[in-house]
C-alpha positions as CSV (number, residue, x, y, z in Angstrom):
1,K,-17.0,22.7,-24.1
2,R,-18.4,19.0,-25.3
3,R,-14.0,18.3,-25.8
4,K,-13.1,19.8,-22.5
5,A,-16.1,17.4,-21.2
6,K,-14.8,14.6,-22.7
7,A,-11.6,15.4,-22.0
8,A,-12.0,15.9,-18.4
9,A,-13.7,12.3,-18.4
10,Q,-10.8,10.2,-19.8
11,R,-8.6,11.5,-16.8
12,E,-11.0,10.5,-14.3
13,R,-11.3,7.2,-15.6
14,K,-7.2,7.0,-16.2
15,R,-6.7,7.8,-12.9
16,M,-9.4,6.3,-11.4
17,S,-7.5,2.8,-12.8
18,E,-4.8,3.3,-11.8
19,L,-4.0,1.0,-8.2
20,I,-1.2,2.2,-5.4
21,Y,0.0,-1.0,-3.2
22,I,1.5,0.8,0.0
23,A,4.5,-1.8,0.9
24,S,5.6,-1.1,4.3
25,P,7.1,-2.5,7.8
26,Y,4.5,-4.2,9.7
27,S,5.4,-7.6,11.8
28,H,8.0,-6.7,15.0
29,P,7.8,-8.9,18.6
30,D,6.2,-5.4,20.2
31,E,2.3,-5.6,19.9
32,T,3.1,-1.8,20.0
33,V,5.2,-1.3,17.4
34,K,3.2,-3.6,15.0
35,R,-0.4,-0.6,16.5
36,D,1.8,2.4,16.0
37,R,2.7,0.9,11.9
38,F,-1.0,0.5,11.4
39,D,-1.8,3.8,12.9
40,A,1.0,5.5,10.8
41,V,-0.2,3.3,6.6
42,C,-3.5,4.1,7.5
43,E,-3.4,8.1,7.9
44,Y,-0.6,8.0,4.5
45,A,-3.6,5.7,2.8
46,G,-6.3,8.6,3.8
47,H,-4.0,11.2,3.1
48,L,-3.7,9.5,-0.7
49,M,-7.0,8.7,-1.0
50,K,-7.6,12.2,0.0
51,L,-5.4,13.6,-3.3
52,G,-8.1,11.4,-5.1
53,H,-5.2,8.6,-5.5
54,V,-6.9,4.7,-5.2
55,V,-4.9,3.1,-3.3
56,Y,-4.7,-1.1,-1.7
57,S,-2.3,-1.3,2.0
58,P,-2.0,-5.2,3.0
59,I,-1.3,-3.5,6.7
60,A,-4.2,-1.1,6.7
61,H,-7.2,-3.4,4.5
62,S,-5.8,-6.6,5.9
63,H,-5.0,-5.8,9.9
64,P,-8.8,-5.4,11.3
65,I,-9.4,-9.0,9.1
66,A,-6.5,-10.7,10.4
67,M,-7.1,-9.1,14.4
68,R,-11.1,-9.9,14.2
69,S,-10.7,-13.6,12.8
70,G,-7.4,-14.5,14.7
71,L,-5.7,-14.7,11.5
72,P,-2.0,-15.2,11.0
73,T,-0.1,-11.9,11.4
74,D,3.0,-13.1,9.6
75,W,4.8,-12.7,5.8
76,D,4.3,-16.6,5.2
77,Y,1.0,-16.2,5.9
78,W,-0.2,-12.6,3.7
79,K,2.9,-13.1,1.1
80,T,-0.1,-15.4,-1.5
81,F,-2.4,-12.5,-0.2
82,D,-0.3,-9.9,-0.9
83,H,1.3,-11.0,-4.9
84,A,-2.3,-11.1,-5.8
85,M,-3.4,-8.0,-5.1
86,I,0.5,-6.7,-6.5
87,T,-0.2,-8.0,-9.8
88,R,-3.2,-5.7,-10.3
89,S,-1.1,-2.6,-9.4
90,T,-0.1,0.0,-11.6
91,S,3.3,1.5,-9.2
92,L,3.6,0.4,-5.6
93,M,4.8,2.8,-3.2
94,V,7.3,2.0,-0.4
95,L,6.2,3.5,3.0
96,M,9.6,4.5,4.6
97,L,8.8,3.6,8.3
98,P,11.2,2.4,10.8
99,G,12.1,-0.6,9.6
100,W,11.1,-0.9,6.3
101,D,14.7,-1.6,4.9
102,E,15.0,-4.3,6.8
103,S,11.3,-5.9,6.9
104,E,11.3,-8.9,5.4
105,G,7.8,-8.8,3.8
106,V,8.9,-5.1,2.3
107,K,12.0,-6.7,0.7
108,A,9.5,-9.3,-0.8
109,E,6.7,-7.3,-2.1
110,V,9.7,-4.7,-4.1
111,Q,11.2,-7.7,-5.9
112,M,7.7,-8.9,-7.1
113,A,7.3,-5.8,-8.4
114,Q,10.7,-5.0,-10.2
115,A,10.1,-8.8,-11.2
116,L,6.0,-7.2,-13.1
117,G,8.0,-4.7,-14.3
118,I,5.9,-1.9,-12.0
119,P,7.1,1.4,-11.2
120,I,8.1,1.5,-7.9
121,D,8.6,5.1,-5.2
122,Y,9.7,5.7,-1.9
123,E,8.4,7.6,-0.2
124,S,8.7,8.9,3.7
125,G,4.9,9.4,4.9
126,E,5.4,12.7,6.0
127,V,1.5,14.3,6.1
128,E,1.3,17.4,5.9
129,A,-1.5,19.0,7.6
């Protein structure tokens, strides 16, 4: 019984030491599109968290700060922050929202992860109810 508890604790520590970085498109001239992208990534991040994953989404985590503080929302401003988080991540998940394949930020995040040897997954973002 003690051995099972120890193995379970080790699995939990491993899972909690993993950090999934969620790359998703954000910038768009239409504010409604930006808001829809923010909502979609928040929903997906929440879904992963409910499954027990530790996640970081630069959109979900930084959008409210940018809005509240009047910070820029473009990739040039946030790339330093995002690079710092990617280097701490154990995997990068690309959320394939409309426009993901044209996003300057997503392309750069994928390149950073590739350069660091971080595994990359691509997800549709469909969340089952």
